[in-house]
PyMOL Python script that loads the backbone (N, CA, C, O; Angstrom):
from pymol import cmd

cmd.read_pdbstr("""\
ATOM      1  N   MET A   1       0.820  -1.191   0.000  1.00  0.00           N
ATOM      2  CA  MET A   1       0.000   0.000   0.000  1.00  0.00           C
ATOM      3  C   MET A   1       0.866   1.258   0.000  1.00  0.00           C
ATOM      4  O   MET A   1       0.535   2.251  -0.648  1.00  0.00           O
ATOM      5  N   GLN A   2       1.986   1.205   0.738  1.00  0.00           N
ATOM      6  CA  GLN A   2       2.867   2.373   0.797  1.00  0.00           C
ATOM      7  C   GLN A   2       3.466   2.678  -0.569  1.00  0.00           C
ATOM      8  O   GLN A   2       3.592   3.843  -0.946  1.00  0.00           O
ATOM      9  N   VAL A   3       3.833   1.650  -1.307  1.00  0.00           N
ATOM     10  CA  VAL A   3       4.377   1.862  -2.655  1.00  0.00           C
ATOM     11  C   VAL A   3       3.344   2.549  -3.539  1.00  0.00           C
ATOM     12  O   VAL A   3       3.680   3.480  -4.270  1.00  0.00           O
ATOM     13  N   VAL A   4       2.096   2.102  -3.481  1.00  0.00           N
ATOM     14  CA  VAL A   4       1.029   2.703  -4.285  1.00  0.00           C
ATOM     15  C   VAL A   4       0.830   4.161  -3.895  1.00  0.00           C
ATOM     16  O   VAL A   4       0.713   5.023  -4.766  1.00  0.00           O
ATOM     17  N   GLN A   5       0.788   4.448  -2.594  1.00  0.00           N
ATOM     18  CA  GLN A   5       0.613   5.828  -2.156  1.00  0.00           C
ATOM     19  C   GLN A   5       1.780   6.706  -2.592  1.00  0.00           C
ATOM     20  O   GLN A   5       1.581   7.840  -3.028  1.00  0.00           O
ATOM     21  N   ASP A   6       3.007   6.174  -2.471  1.00  0.00           N
ATOM     22  CA  ASP A   6       4.186   6.954  -2.865  1.00  0.00           C
ATOM     23  C   ASP A   6       4.203   7.263  -4.356  1.00  0.00           C
ATOM     24  O   ASP A   6       4.549   8.370  -4.766  1.00  0.00           O
ATOM     25  N   LEU A   7       3.826   6.276  -5.163  1.00  0.00           N
ATOM     26  CA  LEU A   7       3.920   6.446  -6.615  1.00  0.00           C
ATOM     27  C   LEU A   7       2.730   7.162  -7.226  1.00  0.00           C
ATOM     28  O   LEU A   7       2.892   7.898  -8.199  1.00  0.00           O
ATOM     29  N   PHE A   8       1.528   6.964  -6.675  1.00  0.00           N
ATOM     30  CA  PHE A   8       0.324   7.493  -7.310  1.00  0.00           C
ATOM     31  C   PHE A   8      -0.365   8.594  -6.514  1.00  0.00           C
ATOM     32  O   PHE A   8      -1.325   9.189  -7.004  1.00  0.00           O
ATOM     33  N   GLY A   9       0.096   8.881  -5.304  1.00  0.00           N
ATOM     34  CA  GLY A   9      -0.560   9.846  -4.450  1.00  0.00           C
ATOM     35  C   GLY A   9      -0.602  11.261  -4.998  1.00  0.00           C
ATOM     36  O   GLY A   9      -1.510  12.020  -4.659  1.00  0.00           O
ATOM     37  N   ALA A  10       0.348  11.634  -5.831  1.00  0.00           N
ATOM     38  CA  ALA A  10       0.401  13.000  -6.366  1.00  0.00           C
ATOM     39  C   ALA A  10      -0.413  13.178  -7.648  1.00  0.00           C
ATOM     40  O   ALA A  10      -0.511  14.294  -8.157  1.00  0.00           O
ATOM     41  N   ARG A  11      -0.985  12.121  -8.169  1.00  0.00           N
ATOM     42  CA  ARG A  11      -1.776  12.230  -9.403  1.00  0.00           C
ATOM     43  C   ARG A  11      -3.047  13.017  -9.130  1.00  0.00           C
ATOM     44  O   ARG A  11      -3.615  12.928  -8.041  1.00  0.00           O
ATOM     45  N   GLN A  12      -3.489  13.775 -10.101  1.00  0.00           N
ATOM     46  CA  GLN A  12      -4.714  14.559  -9.974  1.00  0.00           C
ATOM     47  C   GLN A  12      -5.925  13.655 -10.221  1.00  0.00           C
ATOM     48  O   GLN A  12      -5.861  12.764 -11.068  1.00  0.00           O
ATOM     49  N   PRO A  13      -7.043  13.875  -9.485  1.00  0.00           N
ATOM     50  CA  PRO A  13      -8.221  13.015  -9.641  1.00  0.00           C
ATOM     51  C   PRO A  13      -8.799  13.027 -11.055  1.00  0.00           C
ATOM     52  O   PRO A  13      -9.468  12.072 -11.450  1.00  0.00           O
ATOM     53  N   ASP A  14      -8.555  14.075 -11.811  1.00  0.00           N
ATOM     54  CA  ASP A  14      -9.097  14.132 -13.170  1.00  0.00           C
ATOM     55  C   ASP A  14      -8.159  13.500 -14.187  1.00  0.00           C
ATOM     56  O   ASP A  14      -8.353  13.666 -15.392  1.00  0.00           O
ATOM     57  N   GLN A  15      -7.145  12.777 -13.721  1.00  0.00           N
ATOM     58  CA  GLN A  15      -6.187  12.130 -14.613  1.00  0.00           C
ATOM     59  C   GLN A  15      -6.166  10.613 -14.394  1.00  0.00           C
ATOM     60  O   GLN A  15      -5.135  10.065 -14.004  1.00  0.00           O
ATOM     61  N   PRO A  16      -7.268   9.941 -14.633  1.00  0.00           N
ATOM     62  CA  PRO A  16      -7.259   8.491 -14.437  1.00  0.00           C
ATOM     63  C   PRO A  16      -6.322   7.822 -15.435  1.00  0.00           C
ATOM     64  O   PRO A  16      -6.144   8.302 -16.555  1.00  0.00           O
ATOM     65  N   GLN A  17      -5.744   6.742 -15.030  1.00  0.00           N
ATOM     66  CA  GLN A  17      -4.847   5.966 -15.873  1.00  0.00           C
ATOM     67  C   GLN A  17      -5.253   4.503 -15.794  1.00  0.00           C
ATOM     68  O   GLN A  17      -5.666   4.017 -14.741  1.00  0.00           O
ATOM     69  N   GLU A  18      -5.134   3.815 -16.907  1.00  0.00           N
ATOM     70  CA  GLU A  18      -5.303   2.364 -16.895  1.00  0.00           C
ATOM     71  C   GLU A  18      -3.913   1.764 -16.771  1.00  0.00           C
ATOM     72  O   GLU A  18      -3.000   2.139 -17.506  1.00  0.00           O
ATOM     73  N   LEU A  19      -3.754   0.835 -15.841  1.00  0.00           N
ATOM     74  CA  LEU A  19      -2.468   0.182 -15.610  1.00  0.00           C
ATOM     75  C   LEU A  19      -2.649  -1.317 -15.815  1.00  0.00           C
ATOM     76  O   LEU A  19      -3.527  -1.932 -15.210  1.00  0.00           O
ATOM     77  N   VAL A  20      -1.816  -1.898 -16.668  1.00  0.00           N
ATOM     78  CA  VAL A  20      -1.830  -3.339 -16.921  1.00  0.00           C
ATOM     79  C   VAL A  20      -0.529  -3.910 -16.372  1.00  0.00           C
ATOM     80  O   VAL A  20       0.558  -3.470 -16.748  1.00  0.00           O
ATOM     81  N   VAL A  21      -0.643  -4.892 -15.480  1.00  0.00           N
ATOM     82  CA  VAL A  21       0.512  -5.544 -14.876  1.00  0.00           C
ATOM     83  C   VAL A  21       0.536  -6.984 -15.362  1.00  0.00           C
ATOM     84  O   VAL A  21      -0.426  -7.727 -15.165  1.00  0.00           O
ATOM     85  N   GLU A  22       1.632  -7.378 -15.995  1.00  0.00           N
ATOM     86  CA  GLU A  22       1.815  -8.766 -16.433  1.00  0.00           C
ATOM     87  C   GLU A  22       2.974  -9.351 -15.635  1.00  0.00           C
ATOM     88  O   GLU A  22       4.101  -8.862 -15.705  1.00  0.00           O
ATOM     89  N   LEU A  23       2.683 -10.395 -14.880  1.00  0.00           N
ATOM     90  CA  LEU A  23       3.713 -11.060 -14.096  1.00  0.00           C
ATOM     91  C   LEU A  23       3.970 -12.451 -14.652  1.00  0.00           C
ATOM     92  O   LEU A  23       3.041 -13.158 -15.044  1.00  0.00           O
ATOM     93  N   THR A  24       5.233 -12.833 -14.681  1.00  0.00           N
ATOM     94  CA  THR A  24       5.638 -14.158 -15.121  1.00  0.00           C
ATOM     95  C   THR A  24       6.472 -14.781 -14.014  1.00  0.00           C
ATOM     96  O   THR A  24       7.458 -14.199 -13.563  1.00  0.00           O
ATOM     97  N   ILE A  25       6.067 -15.973 -13.580  1.00  0.00           N
ATOM     98  CA  ILE A  25       6.805 -16.701 -12.547  1.00  0.00           C
ATOM     99  C   ILE A  25       7.425 -17.931 -13.196  1.00  0.00           C
ATOM    100  O   ILE A  25       6.735 -18.748 -13.805  1.00  0.00           O
ATOM    101  N   GLN A  26       8.733 -18.043 -13.053  1.00  0.00           N
ATOM    102  CA  GLN A  26       9.473 -19.168 -13.614  1.00  0.00           C
ATOM    103  C   GLN A  26       9.700 -20.218 -12.529  1.00  0.00           C
ATOM    104  O   GLN A  26       9.779 -19.874 -11.350  1.00  0.00           O
ATOM    105  N   PRO A  27       9.808 -21.497 -12.910  1.00  0.00           N
ATOM    106  CA  PRO A  27      10.229 -22.496 -11.929  1.00  0.00           C
ATOM    107  C   PRO A  27      11.554 -22.048 -11.306  1.00  0.00           C
ATOM    108  O   PRO A  27      12.447 -21.582 -12.014  1.00  0.00           O
ATOM    109  N   GLY A  28      11.677 -22.186 -10.024  1.00  0.00           N
ATOM    110  CA  GLY A  28      12.875 -21.710  -9.340  1.00  0.00           C
ATOM    111  C   GLY A  28      12.669 -20.359  -8.680  1.00  0.00           C
ATOM    112  O   GLY A  28      13.544 -19.897  -7.947  1.00  0.00           O
ATOM    113  N   GLY A  29      11.529 -19.710  -8.922  1.00  0.00           N
ATOM    114  CA  GLY A  29      11.196 -18.493  -8.204  1.00  0.00           C
ATOM    115  C   GLY A  29      11.549 -17.182  -8.863  1.00  0.00           C
ATOM    116  O   GLY A  29      11.412 -16.136  -8.228  1.00  0.00           O
ATOM    117  N   THR A  30      11.997 -17.184 -10.104  1.00  0.00           N
ATOM    118  CA  THR A  30      12.287 -15.934 -10.789  1.00  0.00           C
ATOM    119  C   THR A  30      10.987 -15.269 -11.224  1.00  0.00           C
ATOM    120  O   THR A  30      10.115 -15.920 -11.799  1.00  0.00           O
ATOM    121  N   VAL A  31      10.857 -13.972 -10.948  1.00  0.00           N
ATOM    122  CA  VAL A  31       9.655 -13.222 -11.303  1.00  0.00           C
ATOM    123  C   VAL A  31      10.021 -12.152 -12.322  1.00  0.00           C
ATOM    124  O   VAL A  31      10.981 -11.405 -12.135  1.00  0.00           O
ATOM    125  N   GLY A  32       9.254 -12.086 -13.392  1.00  0.00           N
ATOM    126  CA  GLY A  32       9.390 -11.020 -14.380  1.00  0.00           C
ATOM    127  C   GLY A  32       8.130 -10.174 -14.366  1.00  0.00           C
ATOM    128  O   GLY A  32       7.041 -10.686 -14.108  1.00  0.00           O
ATOM    129  N   ALA A  33       8.266  -8.895 -14.638  1.00  0.00           N
ATOM    130  CA  ALA A  33       7.104  -8.004 -14.637  1.00  0.00           C
ATOM    131  C   ALA A  33       7.185  -7.059 -15.828  1.00  0.00           C
ATOM    132  O   ALA A  33       8.235  -6.493 -16.132  1.00  0.00           O
ATOM    133  N   ARG A  34       6.033  -6.906 -16.496  1.00  0.00           N
ATOM    134  CA  ARG A  34       5.882  -5.906 -17.563  1.00  0.00           C
ATOM    135  C   ARG A  34       4.708  -5.027 -17.188  1.00  0.00           C
ATOM    136  O   ARG A  34       3.666  -5.518 -16.754  1.00  0.00           O
ATOM    137  N   LEU A  35       4.879  -3.731 -17.354  1.00  0.00           N
ATOM    138  CA  LEU A  35       3.824  -2.786 -17.027  1.00  0.00           C
ATOM    139  C   LEU A  35       3.502  -1.950 -18.247  1.00  0.00           C
ATOM    140  O   LEU A  35       4.398  -1.502 -18.963  1.00  0.00           O
ATOM    141  N   ARG A  36       2.206  -1.743 -18.480  1.00  0.00           N
ATOM    142  CA  ARG A  36       1.751  -0.853 -19.549  1.00  0.00           C
ATOM    143  C   ARG A  36       0.701   0.062 -18.954  1.00  0.00           C
ATOM    144  O   ARG A  36      -0.049  -0.346 -18.067  1.00  0.00           O
ATOM    145  N   SER A  37       0.640   1.292 -19.433  1.00  0.00           N
ATOM    146  CA  SER A  37      -0.376   2.209 -18.927  1.00  0.00           C
ATOM    147  C   SER A  37      -0.930   3.037 -20.069  1.00  0.00           C
ATOM    148  O   SER A  37      -0.260   3.287 -21.071  1.00  0.00           O
ATOM    149  N   TYR A  38      -2.168   3.454 -19.890  1.00  0.00           N
ATOM    150  CA  TYR A  38      -2.869   4.249 -20.901  1.00  0.00           C
ATOM    151  C   TYR A  38      -3.606   5.368 -20.182  1.00  0.00           C
ATOM    152  O   TYR A  38      -4.340   5.060 -19.244  1.00  0.00           O
ATOM    153  N   PRO A  39      -3.479   6.595 -20.527  1.00  0.00           N
ATOM    154  CA  PRO A  39      -2.778   7.116 -21.690  1.00  0.00           C
ATOM    155  C   PRO A  39      -1.266   7.115 -21.549  1.00  0.00           C
ATOM    156  O   PRO A  39      -0.579   7.341 -22.545  1.00  0.00           O
ATOM    157  N   GLY A  40      -0.719   6.877 -20.388  1.00  0.00           N
ATOM    158  CA  GLY A  40       0.725   6.718 -20.281  1.00  0.00           C
ATOM    159  C   GLY A  40       1.306   7.325 -19.018  1.00  0.00           C
ATOM    160  O   GLY A  40       1.432   8.544 -18.910  1.00  0.00           O
ATOM    161  N   LEU A  41       1.663   6.468 -18.057  1.00  0.00           N
ATOM    162  CA  LEU A  41       2.377   6.910 -16.868  1.00  0.00           C
ATOM    163  C   LEU A  41       3.856   7.005 -17.200  1.00  0.00           C
ATOM    164  O   LEU A  41       4.347   6.297 -18.079  1.00  0.00           O
ATOM    165  N   SER A  42       4.562   7.874 -16.504  1.00  0.00           N
ATOM    166  CA  SER A  42       5.988   8.069 -16.787  1.00  0.00           C
ATOM    167  C   SER A  42       6.807   6.874 -16.300  1.00  0.00           C
ATOM    168  O   SER A  42       6.377   6.129 -15.420  1.00  0.00           O
ATOM    169  N   ARG A  43       7.971   6.709 -16.876  1.00  0.00           N
ATOM    170  CA  ARG A  43       8.894   5.635 -16.473  1.00  0.00           C
ATOM    171  C   ARG A  43       9.333   5.835 -15.027  1.00  0.00           C
ATOM    172  O   ARG A  43       9.662   4.860 -14.351  1.00  0.00           O
ATOM    173  N   THR A  44       9.347   7.083 -14.535  1.00  0.00           N
ATOM    174  CA  THR A  44       9.744   7.329 -13.144  1.00  0.00           C
ATOM    175  C   THR A  44       8.745   6.715 -12.168  1.00  0.00           C
ATOM    176  O   THR A  44       9.084   6.474 -11.010  1.00  0.00           O
ATOM    177  N   ILE A  45       7.527   6.461 -12.616  1.00  0.00           N
ATOM    178  CA  ILE A  45       6.538   5.762 -11.799  1.00  0.00           C
ATOM    179  C   ILE A  45       6.576   4.265 -12.084  1.00  0.00           C
ATOM    180  O   ILE A  45       6.571   3.454 -11.158  1.00  0.00           O
ATOM    181  N   LEU A  46       6.613   3.899 -13.358  1.00  0.00           N
ATOM    182  CA  LEU A  46       6.510   2.482 -13.721  1.00  0.00           C
ATOM    183  C   LEU A  46       7.741   1.665 -13.341  1.00  0.00           C
ATOM    184  O   LEU A  46       7.605   0.525 -12.897  1.00  0.00           O
ATOM    185  N   ASP A  47       8.927   2.219 -13.504  1.00  0.00           N
ATOM    186  CA  ASP A  47      10.143   1.445 -13.219  1.00  0.00           C
ATOM    187  C   ASP A  47      10.260   1.045 -11.745  1.00  0.00           C
ATOM    188  O   ASP A  47      10.532  -0.122 -11.464  1.00  0.00           O
ATOM    189  N   PRO A  48      10.064   1.974 -10.784  1.00  0.00           N
ATOM    190  CA  PRO A  48      10.114   1.543  -9.378  1.00  0.00           C
ATOM    191  C   PRO A  48       9.016   0.523  -9.029  1.00  0.00           C
ATOM    192  O   PRO A  48       9.250  -0.398  -8.246  1.00  0.00           O
ATOM    193  N   LEU A  49       7.829   0.690  -9.607  1.00  0.00           N
ATOM    194  CA  LEU A  49       6.757  -0.262  -9.348  1.00  0.00           C
ATOM    195  C   LEU A  49       7.124  -1.642  -9.888  1.00  0.00           C
ATOM    196  O   LEU A  49       6.882  -2.652  -9.227  1.00  0.00           O
ATOM    197  N   ARG A  50       7.699  -1.687 -11.067  1.00  0.00           N
ATOM    198  CA  ARG A  50       8.126  -2.968 -11.656  1.00  0.00           C
ATOM    199  C   ARG A  50       9.162  -3.654 -10.768  1.00  0.00           C
ATOM    200  O   ARG A  50       9.089  -4.863 -10.552  1.00  0.00           O
ATOM    201  N   LEU A  51      10.116  -2.896 -10.258  1.00  0.00           N
ATOM    202  CA  LEU A  51      11.146  -3.473  -9.383  1.00  0.00           C
ATOM    203  C   LEU A  51      10.541  -3.986  -8.070  1.00  0.00           C
ATOM    204  O   LEU A  51      10.940  -5.041  -7.575  1.00  0.00           O
ATOM    205  N   GLU A  52       9.591  -3.251  -7.512  1.00  0.00           N
ATOM    206  CA  GLU A  52       8.905  -3.705  -6.293  1.00  0.00           C
ATOM    207  C   GLU A  52       8.175  -5.029  -6.547  1.00  0.00           C
ATOM    208  O   GLU A  52       8.247  -5.950  -5.734  1.00  0.00           O
ATOM    209  N   LEU A  53       7.477  -5.111  -7.675  1.00  0.00           N
ATOM    210  CA  LEU A  53       6.737  -6.337  -8.001  1.00  0.00           C
ATOM    211  C   LEU A  53       7.669  -7.520  -8.202  1.00  0.00           C
ATOM    212  O   LEU A  53       7.367  -8.634  -7.774  1.00  0.00           O
ATOM    213  N   MET A  54       8.798  -7.280  -8.850  1.00  0.00           N
ATOM    214  CA  MET A  54       9.749  -8.364  -9.094  1.00  0.00           C
ATOM    215  C   MET A  54      10.389  -8.852  -7.795  1.00  0.00           C
ATOM    216  O   MET A  54      10.889  -9.976  -7.739  1.00  0.00           O
ATOM    217  N   GLY A  55      10.380  -8.020  -6.750  1.00  0.00           N
ATOM    218  CA  GLY A  55      10.976  -8.397  -5.479  1.00  0.00           C
ATOM    219  C   GLY A  55      10.033  -9.092  -4.516  1.00  0.00           C
ATOM    220  O   GLY A  55      10.455  -9.527  -3.444  1.00  0.00           O
ATOM    221  N   LEU A  56       8.759  -9.205  -4.881  1.00  0.00           N
ATOM    222  CA  LEU A  56       7.799  -9.861  -4.000  1.00  0.00           C
ATOM    223  C   LEU A  56       8.036 -11.370  -3.950  1.00  0.00           C
ATOM    224  O   LEU A  56       8.433 -11.968  -4.951  1.00  0.00           O
ATOM    225  N   PRO A  57       7.795 -11.990  -2.790  1.00  0.00           N
ATOM    226  CA  PRO A  57       7.895 -13.446  -2.736  1.00  0.00           C
ATOM    227  C   PRO A  57       6.814 -14.071  -3.616  1.00  0.00           C
ATOM    228  O   PRO A  57       5.703 -13.550  -3.713  1.00  0.00           O
ATOM    229  N   CYS A  58       7.143 -15.170  -4.242  1.00  0.00           N
ATOM    230  CA  CYS A  58       6.182 -15.816  -5.134  1.00  0.00           C
ATOM    231  C   CYS A  58       6.036 -17.287  -4.768  1.00  0.00           C
ATOM    232  O   CYS A  58       6.881 -17.857  -4.077  1.00  0.00           O
ATOM    233  N   PRO A  59       4.957 -17.887  -5.239  1.00  0.00           N
ATOM    234  CA  PRO A  59       4.781 -19.326  -4.958  1.00  0.00           C
ATOM    235  C   PRO A  59       5.811 -20.151  -5.726  1.00  0.00           C
ATOM    236  O   PRO A  59       6.301 -19.740  -6.777  1.00  0.00           O
ATOM    237  N   ILE A  60       6.119 -21.301  -5.188  1.00  0.00           N
ATOM    238  CA  ILE A  60       7.022 -22.235  -5.859  1.00  0.00           C
ATOM    239  C   ILE A  60       6.209 -22.999  -6.896  1.00  0.00           C
ATOM    240  O   ILE A  60       5.190 -23.608  -6.572  1.00  0.00           O
ATOM    241  N   ILE A  61       6.661 -22.963  -8.131  1.00  0.00           N
ATOM    242  CA  ILE A  61       5.965 -23.693  -9.188  1.00  0.00           C
ATOM    243  C   ILE A  61       6.920 -24.686  -9.837  1.00  0.00           C
ATOM    244  O   ILE A  61       8.138 -24.520  -9.789  1.00  0.00           O
ATOM    245  N   GLU A  62       6.354 -25.708 -10.436  1.00  0.00           N
ATOM    246  CA  GLU A  62       7.134 -26.716 -11.155  1.00  0.00           C
ATOM    247  C   GLU A  62       6.452 -26.997 -12.478  1.00  0.00           C
ATOM    248  O   GLU A  62       5.243 -26.812 -12.613  1.00  0.00           O
ATOM    249  N   GLY A  63       7.213 -27.436 -13.438  1.00  0.00           N
ATOM    250  CA  GLY A  63       6.642 -27.912 -14.681  1.00  0.00           C
ATOM    251  C   GLY A  63       6.387 -26.861 -15.738  1.00  0.00           C
ATOM    252  O   GLY A  63       5.909 -27.207 -16.818  1.00  0.00           O
ATOM    253  N   GLY A  64       6.675 -25.613 -15.490  1.00  0.00           N
ATOM    254  CA  GLY A  64       6.470 -24.601 -16.518  1.00  0.00           C
ATOM    255  C   GLY A  64       6.263 -23.221 -15.941  1.00  0.00           C
ATOM    256  O   GLY A  64       6.161 -23.036 -14.728  1.00  0.00           O
ATOM    257  N   THR A  65       6.203 -22.273 -16.826  1.00  0.00           N
ATOM    258  CA  THR A  65       6.050 -20.877 -16.465  1.00  0.00           C
ATOM    259  C   THR A  65       4.580 -20.525 -16.274  1.00  0.00           C
ATOM    260  O   THR A  65       3.715 -21.034 -16.987  1.00  0.00           O
ATOM    261  N   VAL A  66       4.303 -19.655 -15.314  1.00  0.00           N
ATOM    262  CA  VAL A  66       2.957 -19.140 -15.089  1.00  0.00           C
ATOM    263  C   VAL A  66       2.980 -17.648 -15.386  1.00  0.00           C
ATOM    264  O   VAL A  66       3.807 -16.914 -14.846  1.00  0.00           O
ATOM    265  N   THR A  67       2.067 -17.200 -16.248  1.00  0.00           N
ATOM    266  CA  THR A  67       1.955 -15.786 -16.593  1.00  0.00           C
ATOM    267  C   THR A  67       0.513 -15.347 -16.405  1.00  0.00           C
ATOM    268  O   THR A  67      -0.415 -16.061 -16.786  1.00  0.00           O
ATOM    269  N   PHE A  68       0.326 -14.168 -15.816  1.00  0.00           N
ATOM    270  CA  PHE A  68      -1.026 -13.625 -15.679  1.00  0.00           C
ATOM    271  C   PHE A  68      -0.981 -12.111 -15.769  1.00  0.00           C
ATOM    272  O   PHE A  68       0.056 -11.486 -15.544  1.00  0.00           O
ATOM    273  N   GLU A  69      -2.139 -11.528 -16.106  1.00  0.00           N
ATOM    274  CA  GLU A  69      -2.274 -10.078 -16.211  1.00  0.00           C
ATOM    275  C   GLU A  69      -3.349  -9.598 -15.246  1.00  0.00           C
ATOM    276  O   GLU A  69      -4.322 -10.299 -14.968  1.00  0.00           O
ATOM    277  N   ALA A  70      -3.149  -8.395 -14.750  1.00  0.00           N
ATOM    278  CA  ALA A  70      -4.149  -7.732 -13.915  1.00  0.00           C
ATOM    279  C   ALA A  70      -4.324  -6.315 -14.458  1.00  0.00           C
ATOM    280  O   ALA A  70      -3.350  -5.668 -14.846  1.00  0.00           O
ATOM    281  N   TYR A  71      -5.565  -5.839 -14.484  1.00  0.00           N
ATOM    282  CA  TYR A  71      -5.892  -4.510 -14.988  1.00  0.00           C
ATOM    283  C   TYR A  71      -6.371  -3.646 -13.823  1.00  0.00           C
ATOM    284  O   TYR A  71      -7.189  -4.081 -13.012  1.00  0.00           O
ATOM    285  N   PHE A  72      -5.854  -2.420 -13.747  1.00  0.00           N
ATOM    286  CA  PHE A  72      -6.217  -1.494 -12.686  1.00  0.00           C
ATOM    287  C   PHE A  72      -6.562  -0.140 -13.281  1.00  0.00           C
ATOM    288  O   PHE A  72      -5.973   0.273 -14.280  1.00  0.00           O
ATOM    289  N   LEU A  73      -7.507   0.544 -12.676  1.00  0.00           N
ATOM    290  CA  LEU A  73      -7.782   1.930 -12.991  1.00  0.00           C
ATOM    291  C   LEU A  73      -7.218   2.737 -11.834  1.00  0.00           C
ATOM    292  O   LEU A  73      -7.652   2.577 -10.693  1.00  0.00           O
ATOM    293  N   VAL A  74      -6.253   3.604 -12.121  1.00  0.00           N
ATOM    294  CA  VAL A  74      -5.533   4.352 -11.089  1.00  0.00           C
ATOM    295  C   VAL A  74      -6.036   5.785 -11.061  1.00  0.00           C
ATOM    296  O   VAL A  74      -6.075   6.463 -12.087  1.00  0.00           O
ATOM    297  N   TRP A  75      -6.420   6.235  -9.878  1.00  0.00           N
ATOM    298  CA  TRP A  75      -6.843   7.622  -9.665  1.00  0.00           C
ATOM    299  C   TRP A  75      -5.945   8.241  -8.625  1.00  0.00           C
ATOM    300  O   TRP A  75      -5.325   7.525  -7.839  1.00  0.00           O
ATOM    301  N   ALA A  76      -5.863   9.547  -8.603  1.00  0.00           N
ATOM    302  CA  ALA A  76      -5.033  10.246  -7.617  1.00  0.00           C
ATOM    303  C   ALA A  76      -5.697  10.317  -6.257  1.00  0.00           C
ATOM    304  O   ALA A  76      -4.996  10.379  -5.247  1.00  0.00           O
ATOM    305  N   ASP A  77      -7.005  10.311  -6.189  1.00  0.00           N
ATOM    306  CA  ASP A  77      -7.717  10.424  -4.938  1.00  0.00           C
ATOM    307  C   ASP A  77      -7.405   9.196  -4.076  1.00  0.00           C
ATOM    308  O   ASP A  77      -7.790   8.083  -4.432  1.00  0.00           O
ATOM    309  N   LEU A  78      -6.719   9.384  -2.959  1.00  0.00           N
ATOM    310  CA  LEU A  78      -6.321   8.251  -2.126  1.00  0.00           C
ATOM    311  C   LEU A  78      -7.498   7.451  -1.605  1.00  0.00           C
ATOM    312  O   LEU A  78      -7.341   6.279  -1.262  1.00  0.00           O
ATOM    313  N   MET A  79      -8.673   8.057  -1.538  1.00  0.00           N
ATOM    314  CA  MET A  79      -9.833   7.310  -1.076  1.00  0.00           C
ATOM    315  C   MET A  79     -10.174   6.171  -2.040  1.00  0.00           C
ATOM    316  O   MET A  79     -10.730   5.157  -1.619  1.00  0.00           O
ATOM    317  N   THR A  80      -9.852   6.324  -3.316  1.00  0.00           N
ATOM    318  CA  THR A  80     -10.162   5.267  -4.272  1.00  0.00           C
ATOM    319  C   THR A  80      -9.099   4.183  -4.287  1.00  0.00           C
ATOM    320  O   THR A  80      -9.289   3.149  -4.927  1.00  0.00           O
ATOM    321  N   LEU A  81      -7.975   4.395  -3.593  1.00  0.00           N
ATOM    322  CA  LEU A  81      -6.907   3.395  -3.559  1.00  0.00           C
ATOM    323  C   LEU A  81      -7.124   2.359  -2.458  1.00  0.00           C
ATOM    324  O   LEU A  81      -6.400   1.365  -2.415  1.00  0.00           O
ATOM    325  N   HIS A  82      -8.078   2.555  -1.584  1.00  0.00           N
ATOM    326  CA  HIS A  82      -8.320   1.619  -0.482  1.00  0.00           C
ATOM    327  C   HIS A  82      -9.289   0.547  -0.888  1.00  0.00           C
ATOM    328  O   HIS A  82      -9.612  -0.329  -0.086  1.00  0.00           O
TER     329      HIS A  82
END
""", "prot")
cmd.dss("prot")
cmd.show_as("cartoon", "prot")
cmd.util.cbc("prot")
cmd.orient("prot")
């Protein structure tokens, strides 16, 4: 939650952004993350978020890679982040 507040707290409420997070978990625990946003968040926001996501503990998997996507609508109003 602190990462979200730090990165998105200064956004204006009239500037909604769509954020797409794609995570890939490899056998052995390696995590990859790709982030896309529309109309477009700056790299100064996306790069730290990507690094935070890649550092999260992940489940142990065997037999192949697991990839999934999550879609978020990001607003500056902190009340909508809870």
